Each structure stands twice: as structure tokens, then as C-alpha cells.
C-alpha positions in Angstrom: -13.7 2.7 -3.5 -11.9 -0.4 -2.5 -8.2 -0.7 -1.5 -6.8 -4.2 -1.8 -3.8 -4.7 0.6 -1.1 -7.3 0.0 1.6 -7.8 2.5 5.1 -8.7 1.2 8.5 -9.0 2.9 9.8 -5.8 1.3 6.7 -3.6 1.3 2.9 -3.4 1.7 1.2 -3.1 -1.7 -2.0 -1.2 -1.8 -4.0 -1.6 -5.0 -6.6 1.0 -5.8 -9.6 -0.9 -7.2 -11.3 2.2 -8.8 -10.9 4.2 -12.0 -11.1 7.6 -10.4 -9.8 9.4 -7.3 -11.7 12.7 -7.4 -13.8 15.0 -5.2 -16.6 12.4 -4.5 -14.1 9.7 -3.5 -11.1 11.6 -2.1 -12.3 11.6 1.6 -13.1 7.9 1.6 -9.7 7.2 -0.1 -7.9 9.2 2.5 -9.7 7.5 5.4 -8.9 4.0 3.9 -5.3 4.9 3.5 -5.0 6.2 7.1 -6.5 2.9 8.3 -4.2 0.8 6.2 -1.0 2.7 6.9 -1.8 2.9 10.6 -1.6 -0.9 11.0 1.8 -1.6 9.3 5.3 -0.3 9.2 7.8 0.4 6.4 7.2 0.9 2.7 3.8 1.3 1.1 3.5 1.0 -2.7 0.3 2.6 -4.0 -0.7 0.8 -7.2 -2.7 3.2 -9.4 -2.9 0.9 -12.4 -6.7 1.0 -12.6 -6.9 4.8 -11.9 -7.5 6.6 -15.2 -8.5 10.0 -13.7 -7.4 12.0 -10.7 -8.4 15.6 -9.9 -7.0 18.1 -7.4 -9.0 16.6 -4.6 -7.6 13.1 -5.4 -4.1 14.5 -5.7 -4.6 16.2 -2.3 -5.8 12.9 -0.8 -2.7 11.1 -2.0 -0.4 13.9 -0.6 -2.3 13.8 2.7 -1.9 10.1 2.8 1.9 10.6 2.6 1.9 13.4 5.1 0.1 11.4 7.8 2.8 8.6 7.7 4.8 8.0 10.8 8.6 8.2 10.9 10.1 5.2 9.1 7.1 4.8 6.8 7.3 5.8 3.1 4.7 6.0 0.3 5.7 5.2 -3.2 3.5 5.2 -6.4 3.4 2.6 -9.2 1.8 1.9 -12.5 0.4 5.4 -13.2 -1.7 5.6 -16.3 -0.7 8.4 -18.8 -3.3 11.0 -17.7 -2.6 10.4 -14.0 1.2 10.4 -14.7 0.8 13.8 -16.4 -1.0 15.3 -13.4 1.8 14.2 -11.1 4.4 15.6 -13.4 2.6 18.9 -14.1 2.2 19.5 -10.4 5.8 18.5 -9.8 4.6 15.7 -7.4 7.0 13.4 -9.3 9.7 15.2 -7.3 8.1 14.3 -4.0 7.1 10.6 -4.7 9.1 7.8 -5.9 7.2 6.6 -9.0 7.7 3.0 -10.4 6.5 1.8 -13.8 5.3 -1.6 -12.3 3.8 -2.3 -8.9 5.1 -5.9 -8.6 8.6 -4.9 -9.5 8.4 -2.0 -7.1 7.6 -4.3 -4.2 10.6 -6.5 -5.1 13.0 -3.5 -5.1 14.8 -2.3 -2.1 13.7 1.1 -0.6 14.4 4.0 -3.0 
């Protein structure tokens, strides 16, 4: 799994370059997120545009990534595909994360 990091004035955009976040990839995802968010401050936008499947392990890895943030850091989600969006809504994680329809627009927005 590859995470592509783009630094912008308003936020750091993290693009997930994979179609799945599941049991085989969750630990690597979590480690990559910890490494990425440990270097920068402020808002992080996780672009899930290419992710078409997420299971409970993947969902747990996203939540763990949010929980390990330091004070003043936030994790927001963007560009969820329909099945991934459904998982976040069914588990009520949409009440925990700010979810944006488009990653590039989310980066341009002020903190939500």
C-alpha cells in the first residue's frame, strides 16, 4: 500500500493509492499513517478515492490513525466510494470524522 503525501497551506493531503484497506493491509496502513502524521502539524485529509473496499480491520486502522494524533492535529476523510461510505455510515463513524465529497476542495476549505 502506498500513501502519497501532498503538503498544502491549509492541510496535508494523504492519498491512498490502493483499492482495499483490509486485514492484510491494515497494519501497514496504520504504520504509514503514524509516520506521516508524526512529521507534520494541523489538518490531514485522507483521500479514499481509490479505495473500493474497507473491512473492520481497515476501519479500525483509520480510527487508530485518528486516535494517535497529537493535540491540534485533525484527520478528515474525502472522496469515499459508495461501499466505503456505507461502512462509515453504518458504523456511525460519519459522526466522528468530517467527510468531504472531494479531496481537493476539502484541502481548500478552512478547518471544519
